[in-house]
C-alpha positions as CSV (number, residue, x, y, z in Angstrom):
1,M,-17.8,-40.2,35.1
2,A,-18.4,-36.3,34.2
3,I,-18.7,-35.0,31.1
4,I,-17.5,-31.6,30.7
5,T,-18.7,-29.0,29.1
6,T,-17.3,-26.7,26.3
7,V,-16.9,-23.8,28.7
8,G,-15.8,-26.1,31.9
9,C,-13.2,-27.8,29.9
10,T,-12.1,-24.0,28.4
11,R,-11.7,-23.2,32.3
12,Q,-10.0,-26.4,33.8
13,Y,-8.2,-27.9,30.9
14,P,-7.7,-25.3,28.3
15,I,-7.2,-27.1,25.1
16,I,-7.0,-25.3,22.1
17,P,-9.2,-25.6,20.2
18,V,-11.5,-26.9,22.5
19,P,-12.1,-31.0,21.6
20,V,-15.4,-32.4,20.4
21,E,-15.5,-34.4,23.8
22,T,-14.2,-34.4,27.3
23,K,-14.8,-36.6,30.1
24,V,-13.3,-36.7,33.2
25,E,-13.7,-40.5,34.4
26,E,-11.6,-40.1,38.1
27,K,-10.0,-38.0,40.0
28,G,-6.3,-37.6,40.4
29,K,-2.8,-37.1,38.4
30,M,-0.5,-39.3,36.6
31,L,3.1,-38.7,36.8
32,L,5.7,-38.7,34.0
33,S,9.3,-39.3,34.6
34,N,12.4,-40.1,33.1
35,K,11.3,-43.7,33.7
36,T,8.5,-43.0,31.3
37,T,8.5,-45.0,28.0
38,V,6.8,-44.1,24.9
39,F,5.9,-47.3,22.7
40,Y,4.6,-46.3,19.2
41,N,3.8,-47.7,16.1
42,E,6.2,-48.0,12.8
43,T,4.2,-45.4,11.7
44,L,4.1,-42.8,14.3
45,V,7.5,-42.4,14.7
46,N,7.4,-38.6,13.8
47,A,5.0,-38.4,16.8
48,A,6.9,-40.2,19.1
49,L,10.4,-38.2,18.2
50,F,8.3,-35.1,18.7
51,F,7.1,-35.2,21.6
52,Q,10.3,-36.6,23.2
53,D,12.3,-33.9,21.8
54,Y,9.7,-31.4,22.8
55,C,9.9,-32.6,26.8
56,S,13.7,-32.7,26.3
57,K,14.2,-29.1,25.3
58,K,11.2,-27.6,27.6
59,Y,11.5,-29.9,30.8
60,H,14.7,-31.1,30.5
61,I,13.3,-34.6,31.0
62,S,13.8,-37.3,28.5
63,F,11.4,-40.0,27.7
64,E,12.8,-43.3,25.9
65,I,11.1,-44.5,22.9
66,V,10.4,-47.6,21.6
67,M,8.7,-49.2,18.7
68,A,6.6,-51.9,19.2
69,E,3.5,-53.2,17.5
70,N,1.6,-54.8,20.4
71,T,1.8,-53.5,23.9
72,E,0.0,-54.2,27.0
73,K,-0.9,-50.8,28.5
74,K,0.7,-50.2,31.7
75,S,1.0,-47.7,34.4
76,G,3.0,-45.0,34.0
77,Q,3.7,-45.5,30.2
78,I,2.4,-44.1,27.0
79,R,1.3,-45.8,23.9
80,L,0.8,-44.4,20.4
81,L,-1.5,-46.5,18.4
82,H,-2.4,-45.9,14.7
83,D,-5.9,-47.1,13.9
84,S,-6.8,-46.9,10.2
85,T,-10.7,-46.7,11.6
86,F,-10.1,-43.3,12.5
87,K,-10.8,-40.4,10.3
88,K,-8.0,-37.9,9.2
89,D,-6.7,-35.8,11.8
90,Q,-8.9,-37.6,13.9
91,Y,-7.9,-39.1,17.6
92,Q,-8.7,-40.1,21.2
93,L,-6.4,-39.1,24.3
94,E,-7.0,-41.5,27.8
95,I,-5.0,-40.8,30.3
96,S,-5.8,-42.8,33.3
97,A,-4.2,-44.7,36.4
98,G,-3.0,-47.5,34.1
99,G,-1.2,-45.3,31.7
100,I,-1.8,-42.9,28.6
101,D,-2.9,-44.1,25.3
102,I,-3.5,-42.0,22.2
103,R,-5.2,-43.6,19.3
104,G,-6.2,-42.4,15.9
105,S,-4.8,-41.5,12.0
106,E,-1.3,-41.0,12.0
107,S,-1.7,-37.2,11.9
108,G,-4.8,-37.6,14.7
109,V,-1.9,-39.3,17.2
110,F,0.3,-36.0,16.2
111,Y,-2.6,-33.8,17.2
112,G,-3.2,-36.0,20.4
113,I,0.4,-34.9,21.4
114,Q,-0.3,-31.4,20.8
115,S,-3.2,-31.7,23.4
116,L,-1.1,-34.1,25.8
117,I,1.2,-31.4,25.9
118,Q,-1.3,-28.6,26.5
119,L,-2.3,-30.8,29.8
120,L,1.5,-30.4,31.3
121,P,2.7,-27.6,33.5
122,A,2.9,-24.5,31.7
123,D,5.9,-23.3,34.0
124,T,9.1,-25.2,33.9
125,K,10.9,-25.6,37.3
126,P,14.7,-25.9,37.7
127,R,15.8,-29.8,37.8
128,Q,12.1,-30.7,37.3
129,K,12.0,-34.6,37.7
130,K,8.2,-35.3,37.0
131,L,5.5,-33.4,35.4
132,S,1.6,-34.2,36.1
133,V,-1.3,-34.6,34.0
134,P,-5.0,-34.9,34.7
135,L,-7.3,-38.0,34.5
136,I,-9.0,-37.6,31.1
137,K,-10.3,-38.7,28.0
138,I,-10.3,-36.6,24.9
139,S,-12.1,-37.5,21.7
140,D,-11.8,-34.9,19.1
141,E,-11.6,-34.1,15.3
142,P,-11.3,-31.2,13.4
143,R,-14.4,-29.0,12.5
144,F,-12.4,-27.4,9.2
145,A,-10.2,-29.4,7.1
146,Y,-8.2,-26.2,6.0
147,R,-7.0,-24.3,9.4
148,G,-4.8,-21.9,8.4
149,L,-2.2,-18.8,9.4
150,M,-0.4,-16.1,7.4
151,L,2.3,-14.5,7.9
152,D,3.3,-11.2,5.4
153,V,7.4,-11.6,4.8
154,S,7.2,-9.4,1.9
155,R,6.7,-5.9,3.9
156,H,8.8,-7.1,6.7
157,M,11.6,-10.1,6.2
158,F,11.3,-12.5,9.5
159,P,14.2,-14.9,9.9
160,V,14.4,-18.4,9.0
161,D,14.4,-19.4,12.8
162,F,11.3,-16.9,13.4
163,L,9.1,-19.0,11.1
164,K,10.1,-22.1,12.6
165,K,8.7,-20.3,15.8
166,C,5.5,-19.9,13.8
167,I,5.3,-22.9,12.3
168,D,5.6,-24.6,16.1
169,L,2.7,-22.6,17.4
170,A,0.8,-23.5,14.4
171,A,1.5,-26.8,15.2
172,Y,0.6,-26.8,18.9
173,H,-2.8,-25.0,17.6
174,K,-3.2,-28.2,15.3
175,I,-3.2,-25.7,12.4
176,N,-2.3,-27.4,9.3
177,F,-1.6,-24.2,6.4
178,F,0.8,-22.0,6.9
179,H,0.3,-19.4,4.2
180,L,3.5,-17.5,3.5
181,H,2.8,-14.1,1.4
182,L,6.4,-14.0,-0.5
183,T,5.9,-11.1,-2.8
184,D,4.6,-7.4,-2.9
185,D,5.2,-4.0,-3.6
186,Q,7.4,-3.6,-0.7
187,G,9.8,-6.7,-1.4
188,W,10.5,-10.0,-3.1
189,R,11.3,-12.9,-0.5
190,V,12.1,-16.4,-2.5
191,E,14.9,-16.8,-4.6
192,I,14.2,-17.4,-8.2
193,K,17.4,-18.4,-10.0
194,K,16.3,-17.4,-13.4
195,Y,16.0,-14.2,-12.6
196,P,18.3,-12.7,-10.4
197,N,17.4,-9.4,-10.2
198,L,14.5,-10.4,-8.1
199,N,16.8,-10.8,-5.3
200,R,19.3,-8.6,-6.3
201,I,17.2,-5.3,-6.5
202,G,13.4,-6.6,-5.5
203,S,14.3,-7.9,-2.2
204,W,15.5,-4.5,-0.8
205,R,13.9,-1.3,-0.4
206,N,15.9,1.7,1.0
207,G,13.7,2.6,3.8
208,T,10.1,2.3,5.3
209,M,7.3,4.7,6.3
210,M,6.9,5.1,10.0
211,G,3.3,4.7,11.7
212,Q,-0.1,4.3,9.2
213,Y,-0.7,5.7,6.2
214,P,0.5,8.4,5.1
215,G,2.5,7.9,8.5
216,T,5.2,10.3,9.7
217,G,8.3,10.1,7.8
218,N,10.6,7.3,6.6
219,D,13.0,5.5,9.0
220,S,15.8,5.5,5.9
221,I,16.6,2.3,6.7
222,R,17.6,-0.2,4.0
223,H,15.4,-3.3,4.5
224,G,15.2,-6.3,2.9
225,G,16.2,-9.9,2.4
226,F,15.5,-13.3,0.8
227,Y,14.7,-17.0,1.2
228,T,17.0,-19.2,-0.9
229,A,15.6,-22.2,-2.5
230,D,17.4,-24.3,0.0
231,E,15.9,-22.2,3.2
232,I,12.6,-23.2,1.8
233,K,13.2,-26.7,0.9
234,D,14.2,-27.1,4.6
235,L,11.4,-24.9,6.2
236,V,9.0,-26.9,3.9
237,A,10.1,-30.3,5.5
238,Y,10.2,-29.0,9.0
239,A,6.5,-28.0,8.6
240,R,5.9,-31.4,6.8
241,H,6.9,-32.8,9.9
242,R,4.3,-31.4,12.2
243,Y,1.8,-32.0,9.4
244,I,1.6,-28.6,8.3
245,T,1.4,-27.6,4.2
246,I,3.3,-24.3,3.6
247,V,1.1,-22.1,0.6
248,P,3.4,-19.4,-1.2
249,E,1.6,-16.7,-2.3
250,I,3.2,-14.9,-5.1
251,E,1.0,-11.9,-6.0
252,M,-0.3,-10.7,-9.3
253,P,-1.2,-8.7,-11.3
254,G,-1.2,-5.9,-8.8
255,H,1.3,-5.8,-5.7
256,S,4.0,-6.3,-8.0
257,V,6.4,-3.1,-7.7
258,A,9.3,-5.3,-6.4
259,A,9.3,-7.5,-9.4
260,L,8.8,-4.4,-11.7
261,A,11.9,-2.8,-10.4
262,S,13.7,-6.2,-10.9
263,Y,12.4,-6.0,-14.4
264,P,10.9,-3.0,-15.4
265,H,9.6,-4.3,-19.4
266,L,7.0,-6.1,-17.4
267,G,4.9,-3.1,-16.3
268,C,2.9,-0.8,-18.7
269,T,5.1,2.3,-18.8
270,G,8.5,0.7,-19.1
271,G,9.7,2.5,-15.8
272,P,11.9,3.1,-13.8
273,Y,10.4,1.9,-10.9
274,Q,11.3,1.4,-7.3
275,V,10.4,-1.2,-4.5
276,K,7.7,0.9,-2.5
277,E,8.9,2.3,1.0
278,T,5.0,3.2,1.8
279,W,2.1,1.2,2.4
280,G,-1.0,1.6,-0.2
281,I,-1.8,0.6,-3.2
282,S,0.2,1.4,-6.4
283,D,-1.2,2.2,-9.9
284,D,2.0,0.2,-11.5
285,V,1.0,-3.4,-12.4
286,Y,2.0,-6.2,-14.4
287,C,1.4,-5.1,-18.4
288,A,-1.7,-7.3,-19.3
289,G,-1.1,-6.9,-22.7
290,N,2.8,-8.1,-23.1
291,D,3.1,-12.0,-23.4
292,S,6.6,-11.7,-21.8
293,V,4.6,-11.1,-18.4
294,F,3.2,-14.5,-18.5
295,V,6.6,-16.3,-19.9
296,F,8.2,-14.5,-16.4
297,L,5.6,-15.5,-14.1
298,E,5.2,-19.3,-15.5
299,D,8.9,-19.5,-15.1
300,V,8.6,-18.0,-11.6
301,L,6.0,-20.5,-10.8
302,D,7.9,-23.3,-12.1
303,E,10.6,-22.7,-9.6
304,V,8.0,-21.8,-6.8
305,F,6.5,-25.3,-7.5
306,E,9.9,-26.9,-7.1
307,M,10.5,-25.5,-3.6
308,F,6.6,-25.7,-2.7
309,P,4.9,-29.3,-3.2
310,S,1.8,-27.9,-2.1
311,G,-1.6,-28.6,-3.9
312,Y,-2.2,-25.0,-3.5
313,I,-0.6,-21.8,-4.8
314,H,-1.9,-18.5,-4.2
315,I,-1.8,-15.8,-6.4
316,G,-3.1,-12.6,-4.7
317,G,-5.6,-11.5,-7.5
318,D,-6.4,-8.1,-5.1
319,E,-6.1,-4.8,-5.5
320,C,-5.5,-4.3,-8.9
321,P,-6.1,-0.7,-10.3
322,K,-6.7,-0.1,-13.7
323,E,-5.4,3.3,-14.7
324,R,-2.6,2.0,-16.8
325,W,-4.1,-0.4,-18.6
326,K,-6.5,2.3,-19.7
327,N,-3.6,3.9,-21.2
328,C,-1.6,1.0,-22.1
329,P,-1.2,0.4,-26.1
330,K,-0.9,-3.5,-25.5
331,C,-3.5,-3.9,-23.0
332,Q,-6.0,-1.9,-25.1
333,A,-5.1,-4.4,-28.1
334,R,-5.1,-7.2,-25.7
335,I,-9.1,-5.8,-25.0
336,R,-9.9,-5.8,-28.7
337,S,-7.9,-8.9,-29.9
338,E,-9.9,-11.2,-27.1
339,N,-13.4,-9.1,-27.3
340,M,-13.8,-7.9,-24.0
341,K,-15.5,-5.1,-23.1
342,D,-13.1,-3.5,-20.4
343,E,-10.2,-3.3,-18.0
344,N,-12.1,-5.6,-15.5
345,E,-12.5,-8.6,-17.9
346,L,-8.8,-7.9,-18.7
347,Q,-8.2,-8.9,-15.1
348,G,-10.1,-12.0,-15.4
349,Y,-8.7,-12.8,-18.6
350,F,-5.1,-12.3,-16.7
351,V,-6.4,-14.6,-13.8
352,S,-7.5,-17.6,-15.9
353,R,-4.6,-17.5,-18.0
354,I,-2.3,-18.0,-14.8
355,E,-4.9,-20.3,-13.8
356,S,-4.9,-22.5,-16.7
357,Y,-0.9,-22.8,-16.2
358,I,-1.2,-23.5,-12.7
359,N,-3.9,-26.3,-13.3
360,L,-1.8,-27.6,-15.8
361,K,1.1,-28.4,-13.4
362,G,-1.4,-30.5,-11.0
363,K,-1.8,-27.5,-8.5
364,I,-5.1,-25.6,-7.4
365,M,-5.1,-21.8,-7.4
366,I,-6.1,-19.8,-4.1
367,G,-6.6,-16.1,-4.7
368,W,-8.6,-13.4,-2.5
369,N,-12.0,-12.6,-3.5
370,E,-11.2,-10.4,-6.4
371,I,-10.6,-13.1,-8.8
372,L,-14.4,-13.8,-8.5
373,D,-14.2,-11.4,-10.9
374,G,-13.0,-14.1,-13.9
375,E,-14.0,-17.6,-15.4
376,L,-12.4,-19.6,-12.5
377,A,-12.1,-23.4,-13.3
378,P,-13.6,-26.0,-10.7
379,G,-12.1,-26.2,-7.4
380,S,-10.4,-22.7,-7.4
381,G,-9.8,-21.5,-3.6
382,I,-11.4,-18.0,-2.8
383,M,-10.0,-16.0,0.4
384,S,-12.6,-13.7,1.1
């Protein structure tokens, strides 16, 4: 029996992420074909269906899947085995001349499937009838509980099919959180039924800066769009079947021009505002002294919570200039009434007030590191 080192595993068997332990017990290959059957425990139907669908689409090989609790190991067959003694996301993949066993927690078996897929031939041949995999034993569990990928759809709108491709790639690499940056100065990308102007106005801009800031001009092409509540719910379900949680980001108090263009009374000056066509940071932010801003944001969050069952909600909290607040009578009145020293404490007040509402709804707030300036509740997430 030979133990493959991390480097050896990477070179010979490119499993990503590199497993905790990989052993090669004997030389040779195992062949999978249309005669291969996948046996699975009742709780593992999702993993079995995923593997069947993947191999059918990529290799045009259709495996029969059969639910069976107690099956003996058979040559050329695959067994998916749920084992409650395994930790969350932990699995063991064993490929031998006697068949393939993937044993682990529910999510762990799914990750074992991803490792098996990574061992399959990368190239596909026309009318390919058999697939070969090495005889190997892998024991693995994640090093990090949160393994995330972020996609910014606010600056550039991507179709739902593209988001699903990203989710598939995340699952392939055993990533379990998909962070969607849904709102910013350059666009509002999620349907909010109570505030239709967010989508009628805030989801569209009249052009886009070309190149890096300050840019080389504007393409003058109208750009935008948004995801409907039904599209979001479909996407959330798609991700859930791949053991991925979608974390929505609704930016505040800065990076909010798309919302201000939709509802100008939410800003300190009252506008007019226009969805930004350039990158960078805008001085125009939500008015921290206006109670209607918090009513608006709580209404928005309520609809977001309905679409995204994630236990986390990201509020951004970064890059919020204070110039408008310094010259805003409402913001200055808020500073005095709350006995704050300055506008930096006002941002802490804003974030803490939103966090209290998020916690009230049973959710945990995440923000960029600037939210550390405020009084945060225990358990808040920081992306630094």
